[in-house]
C-alpha positions in Angstrom: 101.1 113.8 90.7 103.2 110.5 90.3 106.8 110.1 91.5 109.5 107.4 91.1 112.9 107.0 91.9 114.8 104.6 90.5 118.5 103.7 89.3 118.5 102.4 85.9 120.4 99.2 85.7 120.6 98.8 81.9 119.4 100.3 79.2 115.4 99.6 79.1 115.1 100.5 82.5 115.3 104.3 81.2 111.9 104.0 79.5 109.2 104.3 82.5 105.9 103.2 82.6 102.9 105.4 83.9 100.1 105.0 85.7 96.4 104.2 83.7 95.2 107.4 84.8 97.7 109.6 82.5 96.2 107.7 79.4 95.6 110.6 76.7 96.4 113.6 78.8 99.5 116.1 78.7 102.2 115.4 81.2 106.0 116.4 82.1 108.7 114.3 82.7 111.5 116.1 84.5 114.8 113.6 84.7 117.6 114.6 87.1 120.3 112.8 88.5 120.1 112.0 92.2 123.3 111.7 93.2 124.4 109.4 96.1 121.6 110.3 98.9 119.4 107.6 96.9 119.9 105.5 100.1 118.8 108.3 102.4 115.4 108.6 100.1 114.7 104.8 100.2 115.1 105.1 104.1 112.9 107.8 104.2 109.8 106.7 102.3 110.1 102.6 104.0 109.8 104.7 106.9 106.8 106.9 105.4 105.1 104.0 104.6 105.6 102.1 107.8 104.1 105.1 109.5 101.2 105.3 107.3 99.9 101.5 107.5 100.3 101.6 111.1 98.0 105.0 110.8 95.8 103.1 108.5 95.7 99.6 110.8 94.4 101.7 113.5 91.0 102.6 112.0 90.3 99.6 110.5 86.0 99.0 111.3 84.7 95.7 112.2 81.7 95.7 109.7 80.9 91.8 109.8 77.4 92.9 111.4 76.5 95.5 109.1 73.6 94.9 106.9 72.9 97.3 103.7 69.3 98.7 103.4 69.3 99.8 99.8 65.6 101.1 100.7 66.9 103.1 103.6 69.6 104.7 102.2 68.1 106.2 99.1 65.0 108.2 101.7 64.8 111.6 101.3 
């Protein structure tokens, strides 16, 4: 699923660019006016993004001493 919320400032903005993985696939596009609550949506997205970044920063792993052994990985 791909979701993008934006305000079209001029005629050219009405062309929406989709990610490459939608190429050669059937898609459905639904467009509707959000009204005046776009500020709330942007604020919620920013809050969610900060939460996600904080989560991923807590699970970082130090791989500086890691050495990959292909033979060991392919052992059965």
